[in-house]
N, C-alpha and C positions, 0 to 999 in steps of 0.2 A: 820423558821420559815415565813419567807417571801413568800415562795412557797404555804403555807398552806394559809395565808390571801388571794394573788392575787386565789386561785383554789376555796376557798367562796366567793370570788366577782362575779366571773366566772357563780358559782352554782348560784348563786341570778338573775345572768341578765338572764340566761336559763332558768329558773322558773319562768319568767315576772313583775319582780318586777319594780314597776314605783314609781314616785313622789320620797320623799326626807324625810329622817327620823330625828328627833327632839334626840340630844341628851341626854344623861342622867347625864353627870357631865358637870361642867363649865369648869375645867381642869383636875385636881386631886378629886375634892371634890365633891360628889354625887350631882342631883337636886331631888327636888320634882319630876318634870316631869320622866316618863319615855320613852322608845321607843315607838312608835305607837304599834298596834298588828301587829304580821307577818313583822315585820321591822327589818330589821339586818344592822350592823355598824361596820365597822373597822376601824382602826388608828394606826399607827406606828411613834415613832420620835425616831431621833439620838441627844446625845450630840456633839455638835459642835466643841469642843474638844476634844473629844474620840468617835470615831464611834461605841468602842467596849461598850457604856454604852446606852442602849438605853430601850425605850420601848413602848407596842405595845398592844391593844387590840381587840375582837372582842366580839361583842355584840348582839343577839337574844332576841326579843319577839314573846312570843306564843299568841295564840288568846286572852287572855284574858289579856294581855300588861302582863306579869309576865315575869320581864327581867333577864337572863345568861349572865355573862359579863366572856369571859378567861381574865387573865390578865398575864402580861410577861414580867419582869425587868432584862434586862443585863445589871449588876453591873459591868463586866470590870476586868484588874486589876485579873487577873484569877480565880475573884470570880465563885463559878457556879449560875447561872441563878434562878432566882425566880418566881412560879409562882400560881396564885391565881384563885380563883374559888367564881365570887360574884354573889348575888340574890338581886332582889330587887322587889319587889311585890306595887304595883300602891293603895294609899288609896282615894283619891279623884283627880277629874280633875279640871284644871283653868278654869270654865266656865262664869268667870268676878266677880261673886260675893267671892268668897275663894276660897284657893291659890289651888294649886296641891298640894299636899302630897305623900310621901308615905314613906316606911321605907324596910330596909335592911340589910342584911350583906357583909360585907366584908373578905375574905381567909377564905369561909366558912371550906375548909378541913384542915387550921392552915399552908400550905406550902406555904407561900409567905410572906409578909413583916407586913402586918395589922392583922393576927393572931385573926379569929375570932368575929372582932370588929364588932358592932349592933349599926345599927342608924336609926335616923328620920328627914325628908328633906320637905322642903317647899319651892316654888317656886311662884311668883306671876308677871303679866305678867302687865303691866301698860298700861292703855290708854293714848293716845298721840294728844296734839293739833296741829291743825293747821300746826302753823309755826313749828314745833318739827318734823311733817311727810316730811317736806322739806328733811330733814337731815337722819331722820330714819323713818327703818320698822318695828320692837319690839324693847323694852326696857324690861327686867325680872330682877326682885333681887330674890336672890335664901340664904337660912340660913339654919342651922338644928345643930342636935348636935351629938356627936359621941364618941363611950365610949372606954376603952384601948387604942390601936395605934392610934387612931383617933381623939384621945386627944380634943376631947372636943367638943366648939361648933367653926363651918366655917362661913362665910359669903363670896358671890358670887354675880357678875352680869353680863348679856348680852346683849350687842346693838348692834343689825346690820343695817349698815348703808344704804341709798338708794342704794350706788352704789353694795350693797350684800356682802362688807365684816364684817364679825364680830368680833365686841373688846369683851373680856372677863378678867377680873378678879377677886380672889378671896385671901381670907384668909384661910390656909387651914394645918392644925397641926403648928400654930405659925408661917406662913411664908407667904408673897406674892407670889401671882404668877400672871402671865399678858399672855395673847395670844391674838393673830389675825390669820383669815383666809382669804384667797384671794379664791375666787371661782373658779373652772376651769370647766364650762361644768355643766351640771343638777346635778352631784352626787355626785364631789369631789372637795376635798378643799387642796390648798395648806397653810400649818401651820407654824407658827414661834411661840417662847414659854421661859418663863423666870420663870423656874420650880425650887426653893431651890436656886433662886443666880447662876443658871446654865443656858446658851442658847439651846433650843434643836432645830431642822427645824423638817419636816417631811410632811406626806398625810393623808387625810381620804377619805373614800369612805362610802354611804350609800345610803340604798334603802328603799323604804316601797312600800307593795301592794294598 
């Protein structure tokens, strides 16, 4: 799986992609934003107490901004890894007046953990005062509702500091999750997460045309 992720990242570089892609998730919960058209993102994370427990994602958006995501859960303890295919469709873009809104389905084929759960998500970026801009670059709030194993409403926030560090928080499937991302270069981050009470660490890489 790691080789596959690296191969996709190298393919993106060879294709001449540039800029950075905005993530479509806060941590585990979906955002109203999708990736930019023709963007690519990959991310993986390991449980700090058990490296056999890991998560990885590969996301690609087509020219219309429709996003497709492959997701792998390595569950450890000899359990078989689970794979999800997710799709997300943007309805509105956050242009200042209205939030970004998207709809989607997790685990489209029913082979993973969320088993054909549908959702709607909305994200709004808030204007910052001159005083706030001394510390922050962006601040967003996210809210949505999911069916089935997504277990109803979810909430989240994302703040990017002037230093380039991003901070994330969410309540998803009735659990609080936290994350922090430290940029290393233009396209990659070192990440640390608290997910469902367990500490994870990992990397993410993103590119956009």
